[in-house]
N, C-alpha and C positions, 0 to 999 in steps of 0.2 A: 712377621712373616719370614720363614726360613728361605734363604736363597742358596741354591747349590751352585758353587763356582768350581769349575774344573780347569786345571792348567794343562797346556799341551805337553805331552810326554811321548818319548820314542817308544813305539810298541814293538814287542818281540814278535817276529813272524816265523812260524814253523815251516820247515822245508817239506813240502808235499810234492809227490810225483805229479808231473805235468799231465793234465787231463787231455783226452783226445779232443781236438778242436772240432766243433760242430759247424756244418755249413749253414750259416745264417743268411737269410734272404729278406728283402723287403718287397712290397707289391711292385710288379713290373720287371723285376730282375729275371733274367734268363737262367733257368736251372740247367738245361741241357738242350743240345740241338740234335741229339740222337733220336731218331723216330722209332727205335725199337722199344722204348719205355712206355708203360701205360700211365695214363693220367689219374692221379688220386685226389683226395681232398686238398683244397687250398692251391690248386693249380689249374691252368687252362692252356689250350693249344692255340698258337697263332703263328702263321707263316712257317709251319713245320718246326716251331720252337716250343718247348715246354716252359711256361712262364708262371711265376708265383703270383697268387692273388691276395695273399695275406703275409704279414711279417712273422717270421718264425724260423724254426730249424727244419732242414730238409731231412726226411727219413725215407729210407729205401728198403723195400722188402722184395727180393728177387727183381722182377721187372716193374714193380709198382713204385712210383715215386709220389709222396705226399708231403705237405708242409704242415708241421704241428705249430699252431699259433702260440706265441709267448703269453698273450693275454686274451682270454676268450671266455664266453659263457660255457656252462656245462653241456656237453653233448652226451646224452645218456645211452647206455648199452644194456641189453637184457642181462639181468643177473647182478647189476650194480646195486650196492648198498647206499642209500641216500638218507640224509636227515632233512626234513622239510617242515614248513610252518603252514597250518591250515589258514587259507585266506577267505574261503567262501563255502557255505553249505548249500548245495543245490539238490535237485530231485534225484535221489538214489546215488548221489556222489558228492565227494568233497573236492574242492580245488586246493592244490598244494603248491606253495612257492618253493622251488628246488634249485634256484640259481641258474635255471636254463632260460632259453629265449621265450618259452611259453609256459604257463602254469601247468603242472602235472595234474592227473586225475586219479583219485582213489575211489573206486566204486564200492557201494555198500556190500555187494556180493564178494568183494575181495578182502574183507576184514574178518577177523575172528569175533564172534559174538561174546559178550561178557560171560565168563564161566566156561568158555570153549565149546559152547553148544554147536552141534552140527545139524542144521536144518535150513529149509528155504527161508529167505527173508520175506517178512510179511509187511503189511501196511503199518502195523504197530512199530516195527523196527524202523520204518522210514520216518515215522513221527518222532521217534526217540533219537534220531541221528545226532541232534545237538547235545544230547546227554552223553553220547559216546565221545564225540570230538566236536569242538566248537572253534570259532575263529580265534586265532592266536596260539592254539595248542601246537606244541612241537611233537613230531612223530619220527620214528625210524621206520623205513620201509625198503622194499626191494623192487627194482624195475621189472615189470612183468612183460611189457610190450612197448614198442616205439611206433607211434602213428606216422602216417605219411608226411604230415606237416612238422614232424619233429617233437610233438608233445609226447609225454611219457605216461604210461598207465602203470600204477603202483599196486602192490599188494602187501598186506601185513598178516598173512595166514600163519606164519610161523610164530611161536610164542616169544621168540627173541625180539620180534618187532613190535611196534605199537606206540602208545603214548609215552612221552618222556616226562619224568618228574623233576626232581630238584637237580640242578647242575648249572653249567655255563656253556654257552655256544661261542665257538670261534670260527670266523670266516677266513678261509685262505684261498689261494688260487687252485681251481680243480686240477690243473695239470701237475701240481706238486704232490697230490695224494697217490701213493704207489698202489697199484692193483695187487692184492694179495688174496690168498684162499679165504681168510677171515678178516673182517674189519672191526670185530668186537674184541677188545683186549682188556683183561684185568691186569693192571700193572703192579709189580711188586712194591711200588711206593705207596700203595694204599688207595688208589683211585682207578676208575675204569674209563676207557674212551671208546667212542664210536667214530671211526674215520670214514666219513661219508665221501663217496667218490665225487660228489658234487661240490666239494670244498667246504661243506659245513661239518665241523667237528664238535662232538658233544662230550663233555667231561663231567663225570658224576661220581659220587661216593659209591663204593662197591655194595655196601649194605642196602642201598636204596632199591636195587633191582629185585623185582618179584615176578614170577612166571606162572602164577596160578589163577590170575583174574582175567585172562584173555587180553591183557595189554591195555586196560582202560582205567585201572585204579591207580591213583597217584599217592605216593607216600609223602606226607608233609611234616614228618617228624623233624625237629631241629637237627641241623648238621653240626657236628662238633667243630671246635676251632681248629684242631689239628687237620681234620679233613678239608676244611675250607682253605687252609694254608697250602696243602698239597695241590688242591685244584687250582688255586691262584698261581702257584709256581708252574704247573703244567701249562696253564693258559699263556703265561708269558713266554715259556720255552717254545710253544708252538708258533707264537708270533715271531720269535727270533728266527726259527727255521724258515718261516714264510718270507721274512724280509731278506734273508740271505739265499733264497731260492734253493733250499735243500729239500730233497724228497722226504715226504712224511710217511713213516710207517712205525710200527711198534718199537723197533730197535733204535731208530734215530731219535725218537721222542724220549725213550728211556735214557739213552746216552746223554742227550742234551739236559735232561732233568738232573742226572748225576753230576754233570759238569757245572750246573748252576748252584749246587749246594754250598759252594764256597761264598756265595753272595746273598745279600738280603733280597727278598722278592721284589721290592720296589726299585732295586738297582739293576735288575736283569736287563731292562730295556735301554740302559745307557749305552751309547755307541761303542765305547772302548770295551765295556764288559761283554757286550754282544759278540764282538770279534773274538775275544778270548774264549768264550763258550763255544762258538762255532768252530774255531780252530781245533779245540780239544775234541769236539764231537766228530769232526771230519777225520782226525787222526785215528780215533778209535774205530771208526767204520772202515777205514782203509786197512788198519791192522787186522780187523776181523775178516775182511775179504781176502787179504793177502796171506 
């Protein structure tokens, strides 16, 4: 049995510009005593003082103050792209696990029929629901509405959404996924990713995607070794960015992937190599912004 022994070494630290210190609070901390501010999420008023109810970073938008939790379940917003897993097939709906407090709902009327047919859903469609999506299937969808209790209503009416085929799923903190105009990216390294706002990230080979069957037909052709290696490296890179609390979007993932090319895939998650990769990624992102 091979044993990996690593000796202590002095690590080189790159000089990065000091980041703006965020105002961090824990539950019960007083944020402000000024009564001119409005109370937002994660705060409450007591004795004319605005107090934090969760641990996190204070964010201020004009007169509104809220606290963004450091660790939280996914709070959905209309228009978010999510990746979820079917947990239950019910009457005219599927229950979907989306990393939120409650299971999300995908109605039969909110999906494309196989072949992209446009017609009213019939009793036959209801009987065939398990042929479309069954328990354990992974899907990509968009948040259509948020119910009063916080549960999400999803839809897959666009052909870019639907059942996911071969690939790998990575779970990260939802607060680290940066909101962008598009969350579907074909990376130049030879794989594609779906950055779900709910913290579920799907990595798959580019050739696997098909858009002419209404999102229900899965391609089970063998994936080449080179594609599997690219997907494995991307998987480890996303875990590295998650461990070091860096925002996840197409540019940061690509820079991290390129920084990891000097190392073998199995070595990427070693602590000292993670630091080297993250430092190089941060430096490139700062140079790009500056």
